[in-house]
PDB file with one MODEL, atoms N, CA, C and O in Angstrom:
MODEL        1
ATOM      1  N   UNK A   1      77.049 120.050 120.973  1.00  0.00           N
ATOM      2  CA  UNK A   1      76.952 120.114 119.734  1.00  0.00           C
ATOM      3  C   UNK A   1      77.151 118.449 119.625  1.00  0.00           C
ATOM      4  O   UNK A   1      78.204 117.888 119.928  1.00  0.00           O
ATOM      5  N   UNK A   2      76.226 117.919 119.250  1.00  0.00           N
ATOM      6  CA  UNK A   2      75.902 116.630 118.533  1.00  0.00           C
ATOM      7  C   UNK A   2      76.825 116.641 116.943  1.00  0.00           C
ATOM      8  O   UNK A   2      76.750 117.706 116.330  1.00  0.00           O
ATOM      9  N   UNK A   3      77.535 115.686 116.390  1.00  0.00           N
ATOM     10  CA  UNK A   3      78.116 115.196 115.539  1.00  0.00           C
ATOM     11  C   UNK A   3      77.222 114.360 114.628  1.00  0.00           C
ATOM     12  O   UNK A   3      76.354 113.997 115.421  1.00  0.00           O
ATOM     13  N   UNK A   4      76.992 113.978 113.767  1.00  0.00           N
ATOM     14  CA  UNK A   4      75.959 113.280 112.625  1.00  0.00           C
ATOM     15  C   UNK A   4      76.958 113.094 111.638  1.00  0.00           C
ATOM     16  O   UNK A   4      77.490 114.034 111.045  1.00  0.00           O
ATOM     17  N   UNK A   5      77.249 111.784 111.432  1.00  0.00           N
ATOM     18  CA  UNK A   5      78.054 111.376 110.014  1.00  0.00           C
ATOM     19  C   UNK A   5      77.240 110.432 109.395  1.00  0.00           C
ATOM     20  O   UNK A   5      76.699 109.402 109.798  1.00  0.00           O
ATOM     21  N   UNK A   6      77.261 110.778 108.758  1.00  0.00           N
ATOM     22  CA  UNK A   6      76.469 109.937 107.311  1.00  0.00           C
ATOM     23  C   UNK A   6      77.250 108.741 106.389  1.00  0.00           C
ATOM     24  O   UNK A   6      78.167 108.788 105.568  1.00  0.00           O
ATOM     25  N   UNK A   7      76.518 107.777 106.878  1.00  0.00           N
ATOM     26  CA  UNK A   7      77.440 106.524 106.262  1.00  0.00           C
ATOM     27  C   UNK A   7      76.655 105.933 105.248  1.00  0.00           C
ATOM     28  O   UNK A   7      75.490 105.538 105.295  1.00  0.00           O
ATOM     29  N   UNK A   8      77.853 105.934 103.893  1.00  0.00           N
ATOM     30  CA  UNK A   8      77.241 105.043 102.796  1.00  0.00           C
ATOM     31  C   UNK A   8      77.791 103.706 102.881  1.00  0.00           C
ATOM     32  O   UNK A   8      78.830 103.431 103.482  1.00  0.00           O
ATOM     33  N   UNK A   9      76.993 102.811 102.203  1.00  0.00           N
ATOM     34  CA  UNK A   9      77.246 101.527 102.320  1.00  0.00           C
ATOM     35  C   UNK A   9      77.709 100.980 101.087  1.00  0.00           C
ATOM     36  O   UNK A   9      77.570  99.792 100.796  1.00  0.00           O
ATOM     37  N   UNK A  10      78.289 101.877 100.317  1.00  0.00           N
ATOM     38  CA  UNK A  10      78.522 101.734  98.597  1.00  0.00           C
ATOM     39  C   UNK A  10      79.610 100.772  98.365  1.00  0.00           C
ATOM     40  O   UNK A  10      80.587 101.195  98.983  1.00  0.00           O
ATOM     41  N   UNK A  11      79.890  99.690  97.768  1.00  0.00           N
ATOM     42  CA  UNK A  11      80.964  99.032  97.475  1.00  0.00           C
ATOM     43  C   UNK A  11      81.596  99.915  97.030  1.00  0.00           C
ATOM     44  O   UNK A  11      81.119 100.977  96.630  1.00  0.00           O
ATOM     45  N   UNK A  12      83.281  99.474  97.034  1.00  0.00           N
ATOM     46  CA  UNK A  12      84.751 100.059  96.586  1.00  0.00           C
ATOM     47  C   UNK A  12      84.476 100.177  94.906  1.00  0.00           C
ATOM     48  O   UNK A  12      84.572 101.203  94.231  1.00  0.00           O
ATOM     49  N   UNK A  13      84.052  98.613  94.372  1.00  0.00           N
ATOM     50  CA  UNK A  13      84.182  98.627  93.129  1.00  0.00           C
ATOM     51  C   UNK A  13      83.022  98.687  92.704  1.00  0.00           C
ATOM     52  O   UNK A  13      82.082  97.985  93.078  1.00  0.00           O
ATOM     53  N   UNK A  14      83.000  99.844  91.589  1.00  0.00           N
ATOM     54  CA  UNK A  14      80.891 100.115  91.209  1.00  0.00           C
ATOM     55  C   UNK A  14      80.451  99.454  90.177  1.00  0.00           C
ATOM     56  O   UNK A  14      79.258  99.213  89.991  1.00  0.00           O
ATOM     57  N   UNK A  15      81.720  98.981  89.145  1.00  0.00           N
ATOM     58  CA  UNK A  15      81.223  97.934  88.203  1.00  0.00           C
ATOM     59  C   UNK A  15      81.044  96.788  88.186  1.00  0.00           C
ATOM     60  O   UNK A  15      81.887  96.095  88.756  1.00  0.00           O
ATOM     61  N   UNK A  16      80.164  96.284  87.690  1.00  0.00           N
ATOM     62  CA  UNK A  16      79.866  94.994  87.838  1.00  0.00           C
ATOM     63  C   UNK A  16      81.182  93.901  87.203  1.00  0.00           C
ATOM     64  O   UNK A  16      81.912  93.958  86.213  1.00  0.00           O
ATOM     65  N   UNK A  17      81.055  93.122  88.111  1.00  0.00           N
ATOM     66  CA  UNK A  17      82.204  92.011  87.737  1.00  0.00           C
ATOM     67  C   UNK A  17      82.481  91.554  86.360  1.00  0.00           C
ATOM     68  O   UNK A  17      83.522  91.278  85.764  1.00  0.00           O
ATOM     69  N   UNK A  18      81.163  91.558  86.021  1.00  0.00           N
ATOM     70  CA  UNK A  18      80.709  90.509  84.281  1.00  0.00           C
ATOM     71  C   UNK A  18      81.012  91.682  83.511  1.00  0.00           C
ATOM     72  O   UNK A  18      81.055  91.280  82.348  1.00  0.00           O
ATOM     73  N   UNK A  19      81.207  92.712  83.527  1.00  0.00           N
ATOM     74  CA  UNK A  19      80.786  93.650  82.882  1.00  0.00           C
ATOM     75  C   UNK A  19      82.302  93.848  82.538  1.00  0.00           C
ATOM     76  O   UNK A  19      82.616  94.078  81.370  1.00  0.00           O
ATOM     77  N   UNK A  20      83.511  93.743  83.797  1.00  0.00           N
ATOM     78  CA  UNK A  20      85.089  93.863  83.493  1.00  0.00           C
ATOM     79  C   UNK A  20      85.624  93.753  82.401  1.00  0.00           C
ATOM     80  O   UNK A  20      85.203  92.716  81.888  1.00  0.00           O
ATOM     81  N   UNK A  21      86.435  94.332  81.658  1.00  0.00           N
ATOM     82  CA  UNK A  21      87.695  94.230  80.569  1.00  0.00           C
ATOM     83  C   UNK A  21      88.601  93.498  81.127  1.00  0.00           C
ATOM     84  O   UNK A  21      88.843  93.592  82.331  1.00  0.00           O
ATOM     85  N   UNK A  22      89.170  92.744  80.400  1.00  0.00           N
ATOM     86  CA  UNK A  22      90.297  91.479  80.953  1.00  0.00           C
ATOM     87  C   UNK A  22      91.156  92.958  81.239  1.00  0.00           C
ATOM     88  O   UNK A  22      90.847  94.034  80.727  1.00  0.00           O
ATOM     89  N   UNK A  23      92.590  92.677  82.416  1.00  0.00           N
ATOM     90  CA  UNK A  23      93.250  93.613  82.007  1.00  0.00           C
ATOM     91  C   UNK A  23      94.569  92.731  81.215  1.00  0.00           C
ATOM     92  O   UNK A  23      95.085  91.626  81.384  1.00  0.00           O
ATOM     93  N   UNK A  24      94.748  93.707  80.417  1.00  0.00           N
ATOM     94  CA  UNK A  24      95.796  93.721  78.807  1.00  0.00           C
ATOM     95  C   UNK A  24      97.125  92.893  79.407  1.00  0.00           C
ATOM     96  O   UNK A  24      97.691  93.195  80.458  1.00  0.00           O
ATOM     97  N   UNK A  25      97.432  92.002  78.697  1.00  0.00           N
ATOM     98  CA  UNK A  25      98.807  91.497  79.481  1.00  0.00           C
ATOM     99  C   UNK A  25     100.041  92.564  79.682  1.00  0.00           C
ATOM    100  O   UNK A  25     100.815  92.278  80.595  1.00  0.00           O
ATOM    101  N   UNK A  26     100.241  93.437  79.137  1.00  0.00           N
ATOM    102  CA  UNK A  26     101.518  94.031  79.617  1.00  0.00           C
ATOM    103  C   UNK A  26     100.893  94.863  81.307  1.00  0.00           C
ATOM    104  O   UNK A  26     101.632  95.075  82.268  1.00  0.00           O
ATOM    105  N   UNK A  27      99.633  95.142  81.258  1.00  0.00           N
ATOM    106  CA  UNK A  27      99.648  95.522  82.729  1.00  0.00           C
ATOM    107  C   UNK A  27      99.086  94.797  83.677  1.00  0.00           C
ATOM    108  O   UNK A  27      98.423  95.428  84.500  1.00  0.00           O
ATOM    109  N   UNK A  28      99.184  93.289  83.835  1.00  0.00           N
ATOM    110  CA  UNK A  28      99.070  92.468  84.447  1.00  0.00           C
ATOM    111  C   UNK A  28     100.696  92.782  85.627  1.00  0.00           C
ATOM    112  O   UNK A  28     101.835  93.058  85.251  1.00  0.00           O
ATOM    113  N   UNK A  29     100.275  92.633  86.794  1.00  0.00           N
ATOM    114  CA  UNK A  29     101.629  92.758  87.915  1.00  0.00           C
ATOM    115  C   UNK A  29     102.687  91.782  87.675  1.00  0.00           C
ATOM    116  O   UNK A  29     103.831  92.231  87.754  1.00  0.00           O
ATOM    117  N   UNK A  30     102.547  90.473  87.381  1.00  0.00           N
ATOM    118  CA  UNK A  30     104.093  89.893  86.998  1.00  0.00           C
ATOM    119  C   UNK A  30     104.679  90.414  85.880  1.00  0.00           C
ATOM    120  O   UNK A  30     105.807  90.232  85.423  1.00  0.00           O
ATOM    121  N   UNK A  31     103.821  91.046  85.520  1.00  0.00           N
ATOM    122  CA  UNK A  31     104.687  90.957  83.917  1.00  0.00           C
ATOM    123  C   UNK A  31     105.301  92.883  83.717  1.00  0.00           C
ATOM    124  O   UNK A  31     106.183  93.419  83.047  1.00  0.00           O
ATOM    125  N   UNK A  32     104.291  93.364  84.671  1.00  0.00           N
ATOM    126  CA  UNK A  32     105.214  94.989  85.370  1.00  0.00           C
ATOM    127  C   UNK A  32     106.698  94.732  86.146  1.00  0.00           C
ATOM    128  O   UNK A  32     107.747  95.372  86.067  1.00  0.00           O
ATOM    129  N   UNK A  33     106.282  93.312  87.070  1.00  0.00           N
ATOM    130  CA  UNK A  33     107.715  93.561  88.035  1.00  0.00           C
ATOM    131  C   UNK A  33     108.650  92.541  87.294  1.00  0.00           C
ATOM    132  O   UNK A  33     109.836  92.445  87.611  1.00  0.00           O
ATOM    133  N   UNK A  34     108.046  91.728  86.226  1.00  0.00           N
ATOM    134  CA  UNK A  34     109.902  91.678  85.670  1.00  0.00           C
ATOM    135  C   UNK A  34     110.064  92.734  84.609  1.00  0.00           C
ATOM    136  O   UNK A  34     111.190  92.577  84.138  1.00  0.00           O
ATOM    137  N   UNK A  35     109.464  93.720  84.031  1.00  0.00           N
ATOM    138  CA  UNK A  35     110.021  94.746  83.316  1.00  0.00           C
ATOM    139  C   UNK A  35     110.823  95.541  84.095  1.00  0.00           C
ATOM    140  O   UNK A  35     112.010  95.703  83.814  1.00  0.00           O
ATOM    141  N   UNK A  36     110.245  96.108  85.145  1.00  0.00           N
ATOM    142  CA  UNK A  36     110.763  96.841  86.073  1.00  0.00           C
ATOM    143  C   UNK A  36     111.918  96.311  86.618  1.00  0.00           C
ATOM    144  O   UNK A  36     112.950  96.981  86.642  1.00  0.00           O
ATOM    145  N   UNK A  37     111.851  94.848  87.192  1.00  0.00           N
ATOM    146  CA  UNK A  37     113.357  94.257  86.994  1.00  0.00           C
ATOM    147  C   UNK A  37     114.361  94.429  86.537  1.00  0.00           C
ATOM    148  O   UNK A  37     115.407  94.908  86.975  1.00  0.00           O
ATOM    149  N   UNK A  38     113.919  93.830  85.136  1.00  0.00           N
ATOM    150  CA  UNK A  38     114.896  94.113  84.058  1.00  0.00           C
ATOM    151  C   UNK A  38     115.632  95.458  83.627  1.00  0.00           C
ATOM    152  O   UNK A  38     116.814  95.679  83.363  1.00  0.00           O
ATOM    153  N   UNK A  39     114.246  96.466  83.655  1.00  0.00           N
ATOM    154  CA  UNK A  39     114.581  98.104  84.086  1.00  0.00           C
ATOM    155  C   UNK A  39     116.138  98.155  84.575  1.00  0.00           C
ATOM    156  O   UNK A  39     117.217  98.127  83.983  1.00  0.00           O
ATOM    157  N   UNK A  40     115.714  98.248  86.007  1.00  0.00           N
ATOM    158  CA  UNK A  40     116.443  98.250  87.156  1.00  0.00           C
ATOM    159  C   UNK A  40     117.749  97.724  86.703  1.00  0.00           C
ATOM    160  O   UNK A  40     118.722  98.472  86.612  1.00  0.00           O
ATOM    161  N   UNK A  41     117.828  96.024  86.314  1.00  0.00           N
ATOM    162  CA  UNK A  41     119.067  95.461  86.224  1.00  0.00           C
ATOM    163  C   UNK A  41     119.947  96.132  84.945  1.00  0.00           C
ATOM    164  O   UNK A  41     121.169  96.261  85.005  1.00  0.00           O
ATOM    165  N   UNK A  42     119.300  96.458  84.015  1.00  0.00           N
ATOM    166  CA  UNK A  42     120.055  97.323  82.656  1.00  0.00           C
ATOM    167  C   UNK A  42     120.643  98.615  83.654  1.00  0.00           C
ATOM    168  O   UNK A  42     121.851  98.836  83.580  1.00  0.00           O
ATOM    169  N   UNK A  43     120.044  99.229  84.323  1.00  0.00           N
ATOM    170  CA  UNK A  43     120.451 101.086  84.667  1.00  0.00           C
ATOM    171  C   UNK A  43     121.400 100.635  85.620  1.00  0.00           C
ATOM    172  O   UNK A  43     122.432 101.234  85.320  1.00  0.00           O
ATOM    173  N   UNK A  44     121.666  99.780  86.781  1.00  0.00           N
ATOM    174  CA  UNK A  44     123.144  99.234  87.128  1.00  0.00           C
ATOM    175  C   UNK A  44     123.607  98.499  86.971  1.00  0.00           C
ATOM    176  O   UNK A  44     124.241  98.091  87.945  1.00  0.00           O
ATOM    177  N   UNK A  45     123.726  97.651  85.617  1.00  0.00           N
ATOM    178  CA  UNK A  45     124.758  97.174  84.807  1.00  0.00           C
ATOM    179  C   UNK A  45     125.506  98.404  84.560  1.00  0.00           C
ATOM    180  O   UNK A  45     126.689  98.622  84.823  1.00  0.00           O
ATOM    181  N   UNK A  46     124.459  99.346  83.898  1.00  0.00           N
ATOM    182  CA  UNK A  46     125.210 100.390  83.312  1.00  0.00           C
ATOM    183  C   UNK A  46     125.949 101.811  84.096  1.00  0.00           C
ATOM    184  O   UNK A  46     126.360 102.914  83.736  1.00  0.00           O
ATOM    185  N   UNK A  47     125.856 101.196  85.105  1.00  0.00           N
ATOM    186  CA  UNK A  47     125.965 102.288  86.034  1.00  0.00           C
ATOM    187  C   UNK A  47     127.248 102.107  86.516  1.00  0.00           C
ATOM    188  O   UNK A  47     128.115 102.981  86.523  1.00  0.00           O
ATOM    189  N   UNK A  48     127.423 100.498  87.091  1.00  0.00           N
ATOM    190  CA  UNK A  48     128.296  99.636  87.712  1.00  0.00           C
ATOM    191  C   UNK A  48     129.772  99.004  86.793  1.00  0.00           C
ATOM    192  O   UNK A  48     130.873  98.754  87.282  1.00  0.00           O
ATOM    193  N   UNK A  49     129.269  98.838  85.085  1.00  0.00           N
ATOM    194  CA  UNK A  49     130.208  97.969  84.739  1.00  0.00           C
ATOM    195  C   UNK A  49     131.373  99.265  84.270  1.00  0.00           C
ATOM    196  O   UNK A  49     132.570  99.062  84.063  1.00  0.00           O
ATOM    197  N   UNK A  50     130.692 100.572  84.173  1.00  0.00           N
ATOM    198  CA  UNK A  50     132.074 101.691  83.938  1.00  0.00           C
ATOM    199  C   UNK A  50     132.911 101.470  85.353  1.00  0.00           C
ATOM    200  O   UNK A  50     133.981 100.863  85.308  1.00  0.00           O
ATOM    201  N   UNK A  51     132.446 101.930  86.490  1.00  0.00           N
ATOM    202  CA  UNK A  51     133.065 101.736  88.023  1.00  0.00           C
ATOM    203  C   UNK A  51     133.906 100.382  87.952  1.00  0.00           C
ATOM    204  O   UNK A  51     134.993 100.468  88.523  1.00  0.00           O
ATOM    205  N   UNK A  52     133.672  99.369  87.471  1.00  0.00           N
ATOM    206  CA  UNK A  52     134.576  97.992  87.295  1.00  0.00           C
ATOM    207  C   UNK A  52     135.676  98.348  86.341  1.00  0.00           C
ATOM    208  O   UNK A  52     136.824  98.066  86.687  1.00  0.00           O
ATOM    209  N   UNK A  53     135.474  98.933  85.183  1.00  0.00           N
ATOM    210  CA  UNK A  53     136.087  99.021  84.039  1.00  0.00           C
ATOM    211  C   UNK A  53     137.590  99.754  84.817  1.00  0.00           C
ATOM    212  O   UNK A  53     138.725  99.311  84.647  1.00  0.00           O
ATOM    213  N   UNK A  54     137.198 101.058  85.752  1.00  0.00           N
ATOM    214  CA  UNK A  54     137.968 101.612  85.966  1.00  0.00           C
ATOM    215  C   UNK A  54     138.625 101.249  87.353  1.00  0.00           C
ATOM    216  O   UNK A  54     139.763 101.620  87.642  1.00  0.00           O
ATOM    217  N   UNK A  55     137.956 100.616  88.057  1.00  0.00           N
ATOM    218  CA  UNK A  55     138.884  99.905  89.284  1.00  0.00           C
ATOM    219  C   UNK A  55     139.554  99.085  88.618  1.00  0.00           C
ATOM    220  O   UNK A  55     140.613  98.890  89.213  1.00  0.00           O
ATOM    221  N   UNK A  56     139.463  98.226  87.255  1.00  0.00           N
ATOM    222  CA  UNK A  56     140.680  97.247  87.191  1.00  0.00           C
ATOM    223  C   UNK A  56     141.428  97.798  85.827  1.00  0.00           C
ATOM    224  O   UNK A  56     141.678  97.054  84.878  1.00  0.00           O
ATOM    225  N   UNK A  57     141.712  99.035  85.854  1.00  0.00           N
ATOM    226  CA  UNK A  57     142.495  99.797  84.945  1.00  0.00           C
ATOM    227  C   UNK A  57     143.906  99.775  85.544  1.00  0.00           C
ATOM    228  O   UNK A  57     143.856  99.951  86.761  1.00  0.00           O
ATOM    229  N   UNK A  58     144.862  99.651  85.178  1.00  0.00           N
ATOM    230  CA  UNK A  58     146.263 100.027  85.900  1.00  0.00           C
ATOM    231  C   UNK A  58     147.003 101.003  85.704  1.00  0.00           C
ATOM    232  O   UNK A  58     147.974 101.350  86.376  1.00  0.00           O
ATOM    233  N   UNK A  59     146.278 101.805  84.147  1.00  0.00           N
ATOM    234  CA  UNK A  59     147.056 103.324  84.474  1.00  0.00           C
ATOM    235  C   UNK A  59     146.956 103.855  85.333  1.00  0.00           C
ATOM    236  O   UNK A  59     147.949 104.561  85.508  1.00  0.00           O
ATOM    237  N   UNK A  60     145.734 104.017  86.619  1.00  0.00           N
ATOM    238  CA  UNK A  60     144.819 104.916  86.869  1.00  0.00           C
ATOM    239  C   UNK A  60     146.611 105.756  87.910  1.00  0.00           C
ATOM    240  O   UNK A  60     146.529 106.826  88.514  1.00  0.00           O
TER     241      UNK A  60
ENDMDL
END
């Protein structure tokens, strides 16, 4: 039984490039990476700082 595959040669990007809206500043990749890195560092400090304080406490 022969199989037929219909191949379409459509572009992945359907919108023309000259009509695309510019990407907002907050959604640009470098800005997102800096924001995510800052949030990750903040969470890491919030978890590790109490552990360091607890380890350095001589009353344990």
